[in-house]
N, C-alpha and C positions, 0 to 999 in steps of 0.2 A: 583846385577844382576836380570834383569826382567826374567819371565818365557819365554819369546822369546829367548832372549840371552842363556839361560841355555838351550834351546832344541838344538839350533845349534850344538855345540859339541855332544850332543847326537845323532843327525843326521849324523854327519860326522862319528861318531864310527859306526853305522848302515851301512852306506856306504861302510867304510872300510872293515868291516866284511863280506858285501856281496860280493864286489870285490875280496877280497881274497880267498872266497870260491869258486870263478869262475877262479881262477889261477893267479890273478894280485897279485904283490907284492908292497905293500906300502912303498915308500922310502922317502917321506917328507910329512908333513902336514903344513897347514896354512902358507904358503910362502907369505910373505907380502913385498911389496915396496911401496914407497909413493902414487903411483897412481894405484895400483891393488892388487890382491890377488888371489892365487890358494889354493882350500882347500884341496885337496889330489893330490899327484904326484906319480904314480903307474908306474911299469914296467909289460908289458904284452909281454913275450917273448923280443924281441929285442927293441920293442916299447916303447917311453916314453909317458905317458897318463897324461894328465892335467884334473882333475876332478873338476867340479863345483857341489856342493851338494846343493840341494834346498828344503826347507821344507815349506809346506803349510797345516796348519790345516784345511782350507776350501778354496773352490775355489771362494770366494766372490771378489777376486781381479783377475781372471784369472787363478788361479793354480799355481803351481810350474813352469811349463814351460814357461808360460806368462812372468815371472818374469826376464828371462834371455834375456834381450834386446841387442840390437846391441852395446850400450855404455858398458853393463856389459861385454859383450864378448869381446870388445877392452881391456878392463881392465885387463881381465884374459890373453889375448894373450900377452899383455905388460909384464905382470908379468912372464908368461911362457918363453919369451925371455931373461928376467933378469936371471932366473933359469939356464936356459941352458947355458949362459954366464959364471955362477959361476961354472957349473958341466960340464967342457969341455969334459970329458969322454963319454958324451952323445951327443956331437956335430954333430956327422954324423948318430945319430939314427933317425928312422922314429919317427914322433910324431902325436898325435890326441887329440882332446878335447871330452872328454866325458861328460854326465851329469847324475847325479843319482837325481831322482826326488821323493820326499816323500810327497804324498798328502793324508793326513790322514793315513789311515792304508795300502795304496797303494805305493809300491816302483816300480819305473820304470828306468831302465839303458837306457840311449841313447848313444850308442856308435857313435863316429864321429858326434857328434851334431852340430858342426859347425867348420869351418876351419880358418887358419891364412890368407888365401890369400884374 
């Protein structure tokens, strides 16, 4: 496993702890389907929150936020739809897509970073 691959799980753990400290409850991690993945799935009151965690050690390629392209968003949305289909108890729950960005030592939580519409 490369240093970059090893830092991914660590970044997700940092993000999960940060969100838990702000009242969200992590209910699933690393949900994968053939064409997409969701890093963290949380509950924020009645809302299901699909969280993308992005880590960048430097902004040489635009930083963490720039790496969440429209194509990446589409893959996350697809995975979220599959997760909801498998967890029917949340079928009527409001949903949102958040991002936790780790750029070097800075952590930023973007609520409602993008939508499925």
